[in-house]
N, C-alpha and C positions, 0 to 999 in steps of 0.2 A: 906796424905803425909807420906812418909816413908824415914827415914834417916839411912844410914848404913855407918859405918867406918870400914875399913879393915886395921888393924894395920900392918899386915905382908907386905902389899904393900903401906901403907900410902895413901890409896885411900878413898875418901868420895863420896858416891853416894846418891843423893837426888831424890826420885821419887815423882813427883807432881800429876800424874794421871796414869790410866791404859789404856789410849788410845793407839791405834796402832801407832808405830813409822813410820813416813814417811821419815824423813831425819835426819842425824847426822851432826852437824856443829862443827868445831874446832873454839873456840873463841881465843885460843892461844895454845901454846905447852902443856899446863897443864890442860886446861878446855874444855870439850866437852858438848854440849847440844843436846838433841834429841827433835824433834818437831813432832807433829801430822800433818795430812793432812790439818787441819784447821788453822795451824800456832801456835796452843797453845803449851806451854812448857810441855813436858812429863817427862824429867829427866835431871839431870846435874851430870857430873862426874868430880871430881877434883883430879888430881894426885899431889903428894907431898903436901897433904892437911895440914899437921902440919905447913909447911912453908907458903903456899899460903893463907890458910884460918884461920890461927892462932887457930888451933884445941885445943890447950892447954887451951884456954879460952872460950870454947863452952858453951853456955847456951841456954835454951829454955823457952819461956814464951807464954802461950796460953791466948789470949784476947777474951772475949766473948762479 
């Protein structure tokens, strides 16, 4: 998984896999998801991330 935040455009991109993208779907006007041919999630893009995803409180925890 790879998470990128672009402050100049307030865009959050989360890559879940390296699979080839078969389709891009709009969940709403600010959220796009890209799926592989097998239906698995490849990536998610969130526009206006600070407002939509509360980016000011972002934290990460890895559980093994």
